[in-house]
C-alpha positions as CSV (number, residue, x, y, z in Angstrom):
1,X,0.0,0.0,0.0
2,X,1.4,3.4,-1.0
3,X,0.6,6.4,1.1
4,X,0.9,9.8,-0.7
5,X,2.6,12.6,1.2
6,X,1.4,16.1,1.0
7,X,4.0,18.6,-0.1
8,X,5.1,20.7,2.8
9,X,6.6,24.1,1.9
10,X,9.6,25.2,4.0
11,X,9.3,28.7,5.5
12,X,10.7,31.4,3.4
13,X,13.2,34.0,4.6
14,X,10.3,36.5,4.9
15,X,8.3,34.0,7.0
16,X,11.2,33.5,9.4
17,X,12.0,37.2,9.6
18,X,8.4,38.0,10.4
19,X,8.2,35.2,13.0
20,X,11.3,36.5,14.7
21,X,10.2,40.1,14.6
22,X,6.7,39.2,15.9
23,X,8.2,37.3,18.9
24,X,10.6,40.2,19.7
25,X,7.7,42.7,19.6
26,X,5.5,40.5,21.7
27,X,8.3,40.2,24.3
28,X,8.7,44.0,24.3
29,X,5.0,44.6,24.8
30,X,5.0,42.1,27.7
31,X,8.0,43.7,29.3
32,X,6.5,47.2,28.9
33,X,3.3,46.2,30.6
34,X,5.2,44.4,33.4
35,X,7.3,47.5,33.9
36,X,4.7,49.5,35.9
37,X,2.5,49.6,32.8
38,X,4.8,51.5,30.5
39,X,1.8,52.1,28.1
40,X,3.5,54.4,25.6
41,X,6.1,51.8,24.8
42,X,3.6,48.9,24.7
43,X,1.3,50.9,22.4
44,X,4.3,51.8,20.1
45,X,5.4,48.1,19.9
46,X,1.8,47.0,19.2
47,X,1.5,49.5,16.4
48,X,4.8,48.3,14.9
49,X,3.6,44.7,15.3
50,X,0.4,45.4,13.4
51,X,2.2,47.3,10.7
52,X,4.6,44.5,10.2
53,X,1.9,41.9,10.2
54,X,-0.1,43.9,7.6
55,X,3.0,44.1,5.3
56,X,3.6,40.3,5.8
57,X,0.0,39.5,4.9
58,X,0.2,41.7,1.8
59,X,3.3,39.8,0.8
60,X,1.5,36.4,1.4
61,X,-1.3,37.7,-0.8
62,X,1.1,38.6,-3.6
63,X,2.9,35.3,-3.4
64,X,-0.3,33.3,-3.6
65,X,-1.3,35.1,-6.8
66,X,2.0,34.1,-8.4
67,X,1.1,30.4,-7.9
């Protein structure tokens, strides 16, 4: 009996970079809120995280159109 394997794509450099940046920003938000609620820093990092994620999602959309 032969079992077909589904193709699994490896993460691209963009995927890895976004993942790393997201983790770093999430950590900064956590530290800012734990630091006596440093709200301005937490909000700035959240804005950067959203901006970065929006750019990443636009890239994903462009890549999916190419295939």
